[in-house]
C-alpha positions in Angstrom: 46.3 22.9 85.7 44.8 22.0 82.4 45.1 18.3 82.4 43.6 16.3 85.3 44.2 12.6 84.5 41.8 11.6 87.4 38.9 13.1 85.5 39.9 11.6 82.2 37.6 8.5 81.6 37.8 6.3 78.5 34.4 4.9 79.3 35.2 1.3 79.5 37.4 1.2 76.4 41.0 0.1 76.4 43.0 3.3 76.5 46.5 3.5 75.0 47.9 5.9 77.7 45.7 5.4 80.8 45.0 2.1 82.5 42.2 3.6 84.7 41.3 7.1 85.7 44.3 8.8 87.3 46.7 5.9 86.5 48.8 6.1 83.4 50.4 3.0 81.8 54.0 2.5 82.6 55.3 3.6 79.3 53.2 6.8 79.4 54.2 8.0 83.0 56.8 10.5 81.9 54.5 12.0 79.2 51.4 12.3 81.5 53.5 13.8 84.3 54.9 16.4 82.0 51.5 17.3 80.5 50.1 17.7 83.9 52.8 20.3 84.7 51.7 22.5 81.9 49.2 25.3 82.4 46.1 25.9 80.2 48.0 28.7 78.4 51.1 26.6 77.8 49.0 23.8 76.3 47.2 26.2 74.1 50.5 27.7 73.0 51.8 24.2 72.1 48.7 23.4 70.1 48.9 26.7 68.2 52.6 26.0 67.5 51.7 22.7 66.0 49.0 24.3 63.8 51.5 27.0 62.7 54.2 24.4 61.9 51.7 22.4 59.8 50.9 25.4 57.7 54.5 26.5 57.5 55.6 23.1 56.4 52.8 22.9 53.9 51.4 19.6 55.2 48.1 19.1 53.4 45.7 16.5 52.2 43.2 16.8 49.4 39.4 16.2 49.8 37.3 15.6 46.7 34.1 17.6 46.7 31.3 18.3 44.1 32.7 21.8 43.8 36.2 20.6 43.1 39.2 19.5 45.1 40.1 21.3 48.4 43.5 21.2 50.0 43.3 21.2 53.8 45.9 21.5 56.5 46.7 18.1 58.0 44.5 17.5 61.2 46.9 16.7 64.0 46.6 16.2 67.8 49.7 17.0 69.9 49.3 14.3 72.5 51.3 11.3 71.1 50.2 7.6 71.3 52.7 5.4 73.1 53.5 1.7 72.6 56.2 -0.1 74.7 59.1 -1.4 72.6 58.7 -4.9 74.1 55.2 -5.2 72.8 56.2 -3.6 69.5 59.0 -6.2 68.8 56.3 -8.9 68.7 54.1 -6.8 66.4 57.0 -6.2 64.1 57.6 -10.0 63.9 54.0 -10.5 63.1 53.9 -7.9 60.3 57.1 -9.4 58.7 55.4 -12.8 58.8 52.3 -11.5 57.3 53.8 -9.7 54.3 56.2 -12.6 53.6 53.2 -15.0 53.3 51.2 -12.5 51.3 54.0 -12.1 48.7 54.4 -15.9 48.5 50.6 -16.0 47.9 50.6 -13.4 45.2 53.6 -15.0 43.4 51.9 -18.4 43.6 48.6 -17.0 42.1 50.4 -15.6 39.1 52.4 -18.8 38.5 51.7 -22.3 39.7 48.6 -21.6 41.8 49.5 -24.4 44.2 47.3 -23.0 47.0 44.3 -23.2 44.7 45.1 -26.7 43.5 45.5 -27.8 47.1 42.1 -26.4 47.8 43.3 -24.2 50.6 42.2 -21.0 48.7 38.9 -21.3 46.8 39.2 -21.0 43.0 35.9 -19.1 42.9 37.3 -16.3 45.0 40.2 -16.0 42.6 37.9 -16.2 39.5 35.8 -13.3 40.8 38.8 -11.2 41.9 38.6 -7.6 40.6 42.3 -7.1 41.1 43.7 -10.2 39.5 45.5 -9.1 36.3 45.8 -11.6 33.5 48.6 -9.5 32.1 50.8 -10.5 35.1 50.5 -14.3 34.7 53.9 -16.0 34.4 55.9 -13.0 35.7 58.6 -13.5 38.4 59.6 -10.1 39.8 62.9 -9.5 41.6 63.1 -11.5 44.9 59.7 -12.9 44.2 58.2 -9.8 45.8 55.1 -8.1 44.5 53.9 -5.9 47.4 57.1 -4.0 48.2 55.4 -1.4 50.3 52.5 -2.6 52.5 50.4 -0.7 55.0 48.6 -3.0 57.4 45.9 -1.4 59.6 46.0 -2.5 63.2 43.3 -2.0 65.9 43.2 -2.9 69.5 40.1 -4.4 71.1 38.6 -3.9 74.6 40.8 -6.6 76.2 44.0 -5.1 74.7 44.4 -7.6 71.8 45.9 -6.1 68.6 44.3 -7.3 65.4 45.1 -6.7 61.7 42.0 -5.0 60.3 43.1 -5.0 56.7 46.2 -5.0 54.4 46.9 -2.3 51.9 49.0 -3.7 49.1 48.2 -1.7 46.0 49.3 1.9 46.5 49.4 2.3 50.3 49.6 5.9 51.5 50.1 7.9 54.7 53.8 7.3 55.5 54.7 11.0 54.8 52.3 12.0 57.5 53.9 9.6 59.9 57.2 11.4 59.2 55.8 14.9 59.4 54.0 14.1 62.6 57.3 13.3 64.2 58.9 16.6 63.0 55.9 18.6 64.3 56.0 16.9 67.7 59.8 17.5 68.0 59.0 21.2 67.5 56.2 21.2 70.0 57.8 19.0 72.8 61.5 19.1 72.2 62.2 18.5 75.9 60.3 15.2 75.9 62.7 13.7 73.3 65.5 14.3 75.9 63.6 12.4 78.6 62.4 9.5 76.5 64.1 6.8 74.5 61.9 7.0 71.4 62.7 4.9 68.4 63.3 7.0 65.3 61.3 6.9 62.1 63.4 9.4 60.1 65.4 6.6 58.3 62.3 5.5 56.3 63.1 7.5 53.1 66.6 6.0 52.9 65.2 2.5 53.6 62.6 3.0 50.9 65.3 4.1 48.4 67.5 1.2 49.3 64.6 -1.3 48.9 63.7 0.3 45.5 67.4 0.3 44.4 67.6 -3.5 45.3 65.0 -4.1 42.5 67.1 -2.5 39.8 67.6 -4.7 36.7 71.1 -3.1 36.2 73.9 -3.6 38.8 74.6 0.1 39.4 75.7 1.8 42.6 73.0 4.5 42.0 70.2 3.2 39.8 67.7 5.8 38.4 64.7 5.6 40.6 61.6 7.7 39.9 58.3 8.3 41.6 55.4 8.1 39.2 52.4 10.3 40.2 49.0 10.9 38.6 49.6 14.6 39.1 48.9 17.5 41.4 45.1 16.8 41.6 45.6 13.4 43.2 44.7 13.3 46.9 48.1 11.9 47.9 50.2 14.3 45.8 51.7 15.9 48.9 53.1 12.4 49.8 54.4 11.7 46.2 56.4 14.9 46.1 57.5 14.6 49.7 58.9 11.0 49.2 60.6 11.9 45.9 62.3 14.9 47.5 63.4 12.9 50.6 64.8 10.1 48.4 66.5 12.4 45.9 64.4 10.8 43.2 62.7 12.4 40.3 59.0 13.0 40.6 57.5 12.2 37.2 54.1 12.0 35.4 53.4 9.5 32.7 54.1 12.1 30.0 57.7 12.4 31.3 58.4 8.7 30.5 58.5 6.7 27.3 59.3 3.1 26.3 62.0 2.8 23.6 62.3 0.4 20.8 64.6 -1.7 23.0 61.7 -2.1 25.5 63.5 0.0 28.1 62.0 3.0 30.0 63.4 6.4 29.5 62.8 9.8 31.2 62.7 13.0 29.2 65.3 15.5 30.6 66.8 18.8 29.5 69.9 16.8 28.6 68.1 14.2 26.6 66.7 10.7 27.4 67.9 9.0 30.6 67.2 5.3 31.3 65.0 4.6 34.3 65.6 1.4 36.4 63.0 1.5 39.0 59.5 3.1 39.1 57.8 3.7 42.5 54.4 4.0 41.0 51.6 5.8 42.8 49.2 5.2 39.8 46.6 2.4 40.0 47.0 -0.7 37.8 44.4 0.1 35.3 45.9 3.5 34.4 49.6 2.3 34.2 49.8 1.4 30.6 47.1 2.2 28.0 48.4 -0.7 25.8 47.8 -3.3 28.5 45.0 -1.8 30.6 42.6 1.2 30.1 43.3 2.5 26.5 42.0 5.9 27.5 44.5 6.4 30.3 46.5 9.6 30.1 48.3 8.9 33.4 50.4 5.9 32.4 53.2 5.0 29.9 52.4 3.1 26.7 54.5 -0.1 26.7 55.4 0.0 30.4 54.0 -3.5 31.0 56.1 -4.8 28.1 59.2 -3.3 29.6 58.4 -4.7 33.0 57.6 -8.2 31.7 61.0 -8.3 29.9 62.8 -7.4 33.1 64.1 -4.0 31.9 62.4 -2.0 34.6 61.2 -2.7 38.1 57.8 -1.5 39.3 56.9 -1.1 43.0 54.4 -2.1 43.9 54.1 -4.6 41.1 51.0 -4.5 39.0 48.6 -7.2 40.2 49.7 -7.1 43.8 46.1 -5.9 44.6 44.9 -9.5 44.2 45.7 -9.9 47.9 44.2 -6.5 48.7 40.7 -7.8 49.0 38.7 -8.1 52.2 37.6 -11.6 51.2 41.2 -12.6 50.7 41.9 -11.0 54.0 39.6 -13.6 55.6 41.9 -16.3 54.3 45.2 -14.8 55.5 45.5 -17.1 58.6 45.3 -20.1 56.2 47.7 -18.5 53.8 50.3 -18.0 56.6 49.9 -21.6 57.7 50.1 -22.9 54.1 53.3 -21.1 53.0 55.2 -20.7 56.3 53.8 -23.6 58.4 53.3 -21.1 61.2 50.4 -19.8 63.2 49.7 -16.1 62.7 51.4 -14.0 65.2 48.9 -11.1 64.9 45.3 -12.4 64.6 42.7 -11.3 62.1 39.5 -9.7 63.4 37.0 -12.6 63.5 35.4 -12.6 60.1 32.4 -14.1 58.5 32.6 -14.9 54.7 29.2 -14.4 53.1 30.2 -16.7 50.2 29.6 -19.7 52.6 25.9 -20.4 53.2 26.2 -21.1 57.0 28.2 -17.9 57.6 26.0 -15.9 55.3 22.9 -17.0 57.2 24.5 -16.0 60.5 25.3 -12.5 59.0 21.8 -12.0 57.7 20.4 -12.8 61.1 22.7 -10.5 63.0 23.0 -7.5 60.7 22.2 -5.2 63.6 25.3 -6.4 65.5 27.9 -6.6 62.7 30.0 -4.4 60.4 29.5 -5.4 56.8 32.3 -4.6 54.3 32.5 -4.9 50.5 35.6 -6.7 49.1 37.3 -3.7 47.4 36.1 -0.4 48.8 38.5 1.7 50.9 38.5 4.9 52.9 35.6 3.8 55.1 33.2 3.9 52.1 30.5 1.3 51.3 30.3 -0.2 54.8 27.3 -0.9 57.0 27.9 -0.4 60.7 25.0 -2.5 61.9 24.4 -1.1 65.4 24.2 2.4 64.0 22.2 1.6 60.8 18.5 2.0 60.2 16.2 -1.0 59.4 16.0 0.3 55.8 19.8 0.4 55.5 20.1 -3.1 56.9 17.4 -4.4 54.5 19.3 -2.9 51.6 22.5 -4.6 52.6 20.8 -7.9 53.1 19.7 -7.7 49.4 23.2 -6.8 48.3 24.7 -9.7 50.2 22.1 -12.1 48.7 22.8 -10.9 45.2 26.6 -11.1 45.4 27.7 -13.0 48.6 31.3 -13.3 47.4 31.7 -9.6 47.6 30.9 -9.2 51.3 32.4 -10.1 54.7 31.1 -9.3 58.2 32.9 -8.6 61.4 31.8 -7.9 65.0 31.8 -4.3 66.1 35.1 -4.0 68.0 35.4 -1.8 71.0 38.4 0.0 69.4 40.9 1.5 71.8 41.0 5.2 72.6 43.7 7.6 73.4 43.6 11.1 75.1 43.0 13.8 72.6 42.6 17.6 72.9 39.1 18.6 71.8 38.0 22.2 72.2 40.5 22.7 75.0 39.4 19.6 76.9 40.9 16.2 77.1 38.6 13.5 75.7 39.0 9.9 74.6 39.0 9.3 70.8 39.2 6.0 68.9 42.4 5.2 67.1 44.0 2.7 64.7 47.5 2.3 63.5 49.0 1.9 60.0 52.6 0.6 60.2 54.5 0.4 56.9 56.4 -2.7 55.9 59.1 -2.7 53.2 60.1 -5.9 51.5 62.9 -6.4 48.9 66.1 -8.2 49.6 65.2 -7.7 53.3 62.2 -6.7 55.3 61.9 -3.5 57.4 59.0 -2.3 59.5 58.5 1.3 60.6 58.9 2.0 64.4 55.2 2.4 65.0 53.4 4.0 62.0 50.6 6.4 61.3 48.2 6.6 64.2 44.8 7.8 62.8 42.3 9.2 65.2 38.5 9.6 64.9 38.2 13.3 65.9 34.4 13.2 66.0 33.1 12.1 69.4 31.9 8.4 69.3 33.0 7.9 65.8 35.0 4.8 64.7 35.9 6.3 61.3 39.5 7.5 61.3 40.0 8.4 57.7 41.0 12.0 57.1 38.5 12.2 54.2 35.8 11.6 56.7 36.8 13.9 59.6 39.7 11.9 61.1 43.1 13.2 62.1 46.4 11.8 63.4 49.0 11.6 66.2 52.6 10.9 66.5 53.3 7.3 67.5 56.1 6.6 70.0 57.7 3.3 70.4 59.5 3.8 73.7 62.2 1.8 75.4 61.0 0.8 78.9 61.5 -2.1 81.2 57.9 -2.0 82.2 
């Protein structure tokens, strides 16, 4: 037999499927028993079938290199990650709580700024925010929601506690891979879907469309919704086209749209101009409108901000939502939840040191060899210092960076991030994972059943990003009494 669970050892980390060598967690027993019954040849065939399906379905991601952009097949591991539904219900509640508070926070910052006046959120953090947009001050978007689509990254520590690692509120990506992972897994293990009660994820595109439609400034049964993409060279173009197709929405670039003299947005079509009601924009703020932001942008639509400000078009996510997508703001989210909702956070933050405060900064500088240092606005695993794996020179360089701009840095302990069994060169080995659920907020709030599990395919690595060698797995929320 190919898989011997007794010899699988997560080396002291919390494992998502196995509680101890030879003993699967209750929710994973059916899966582990089934995998044990497969021969080496059968497992190889399933893996090959998954790789073939990914190529056949055209599931790719783009890596930027010095020599140009390279499209690569999506890296996927066939062994799913399993979370019991009972646990997930609490996580879902916590995610809804978090995104509700964050939207109240963003709306407050662009209007009355009560949280700043009440000295719960420091005015100096807002003053130095790279993502606060003066062009958005005074705007009240539909339902008071700015971040309509949020992807919050979750990690599990050694004791099994789930933490929010960060919130992605600007242009969160990855949901298409969550959906495609499920389709590939159904092809590879169709029989398992007969033996498990696995919560579906397939309804996400319709939920996304309904949420976007709820933002429409015109009371129509079928408002005109479009997906605005930077174009085919963007790393997430696969997702842009995938979601547009699944929603039955037009995929457009900036040159396909114009703002008329009536300050409404129109789409150029073969039959003439058609008014657009809602734009799901996958273009960063600064490139959205050359009149309001970067005048050299060729990706946006001149006058778009004017049309949005006058309430003639809805934008999701709203420009300026990124003010809360800042790792220093992240450190204040527990206070933000208490301030707006008068509740304690259901899902905790990772313990975080804010270098802007002298006592916390002093602690960080003394313990650089133990901590992970993150700049406020980098993403994709870039710009970080992982203290235990860094050289003395690297730590000294980061110490200088922190001293020069303390507001721009936070520090966190190095978590013993959970693992899950992964097929590596024909063998079963533990690999570290995180989870990105997607939360939709409009008239109502919906959370995906699970999300995108990203896996660090390199042995010992904690970096799960596909651009740095990571892959992904299907995520099963299973109904079980255990």
